[in-house]
C-alpha positions in Angstrom: 8.4 -19.6 11.1 5.1 -17.7 11.6 3.0 -17.5 14.8 -0.7 -17.0 14.4 -3.6 -15.6 16.6 -7.3 -15.1 15.7 -10.3 -13.4 17.1 -13.5 -15.0 15.9 -16.9 -13.3 15.7 -15.6 -9.8 16.7 -18.6 -7.4 16.8 -17.3 -5.0 14.1 -18.0 -4.7 10.4 -15.4 -6.4 8.2 -15.2 -3.2 6.0 -14.3 -1.1 9.0 -11.8 -3.6 10.4 -10.0 -3.9 7.1 -8.9 -0.3 7.3 -7.0 -1.1 10.4 -5.7 -4.4 9.1 -4.1 -2.6 6.2 -2.4 -0.1 8.5 -0.2 -2.7 10.3 0.5 -5.3 7.6 4.2 -5.7 7.0 5.3 -3.5 9.9 7.6 -4.4 12.8 5.6 -5.3 15.9 6.8 -2.3 17.9 5.7 0.1 15.1 2.4 -1.8 14.7 1.6 -1.6 18.4 2.4 2.1 18.4 0.1 2.6 15.3 -2.7 0.7 17.0 -2.2 2.6 20.3 -2.8 6.0 18.8 -5.4 5.0 16.1 -8.8 6.5 16.6 -10.5 3.5 14.9 -12.6 1.2 17.0 -11.1 -1.9 15.3 -7.6 -0.9 16.6 -8.6 -2.1 20.1 -9.5 -5.6 18.7 -6.3 -5.8 16.6 -4.1 -4.7 19.5 -5.4 -7.7 21.6 -4.9 -10.1 18.7 -1.4 -8.8 18.0 -0.4 -9.2 21.7 -1.7 -12.7 21.6 0.3 -13.5 18.5 3.4 -12.1 20.2 2.7 -14.2 23.3 2.4 -17.3 21.0 5.8 -16.5 19.5 7.4 -16.0 22.9 6.0 -19.3 24.1 7.9 -21.1 21.3 11.1 -19.2 22.0 11.1 -16.8 19.1 13.3 -13.7 19.0 10.8 -11.0 19.7 13.0 -8.2 18.5 13.0 -9.6 14.9 9.2 -10.1 14.6 7.0 -8.3 12.1 3.4 -8.6 11.0 3.5 -11.1 8.1 -0.3 -11.4 7.7 -3.1 -9.2 8.8 -6.5 -10.3 7.4 -10.2 -9.8 8.1 -12.7 -12.4 7.1 -16.5 -12.1 7.2 -18.2 -13.8 10.1 -21.9 -14.6 10.5 -24.4 -11.8 10.5 -26.6 -11.4 13.6 -30.1 -10.7 12.4 -32.6 -8.7 14.5 -35.9 -6.9 13.8 -36.9 -3.4 14.6 -40.6 -2.7 15.2 -42.0 0.1 13.0 -45.3 1.8 12.6 -48.5 0.0 11.5 -47.3 -3.4 12.6 -44.3 -3.5 10.3 -40.8 -4.6 11.1 -37.5 -3.6 9.5 -34.4 -5.9 9.6 -31.2 -5.0 11.4 -28.0 -6.8 10.4 -25.2 -6.8 12.8 -22.1 -8.0 11.0 -19.2 -9.9 12.7 -15.6 -10.4 11.6 -12.8 -12.9 12.0 -9.5 -11.1 12.7 -6.3 -13.1 11.8 -2.8 -11.9 12.5 0.4 -13.8 11.9 3.8 -12.6 13.0 7.0 -13.9 11.4 10.7 -13.5 12.1 12.9 -11.4 9.8 16.4 -12.6 9.0 
């Protein structure tokens, strides 16, 4: 059985968030939480919240928390927030602010 949690439209680039998603995939939840706690990456803060939510979802359905591991850690691209920056001589340059959808599933090991 797997228990899932998501964070939609997180204000971080998917490319940067995938670096953290790769760190915790396949690890036990205590090791994954420790990895996220001491990571210097900004995306670790988002993933820590999503992982805690997935653990809470598992506890809610009476799963054995000591046997949980990160079965899926994925980052999908969200929509891009588009803004304009005024420049000289009446011009404008586009600014793209990417968003991400963070998905974590935890499963029980036998």
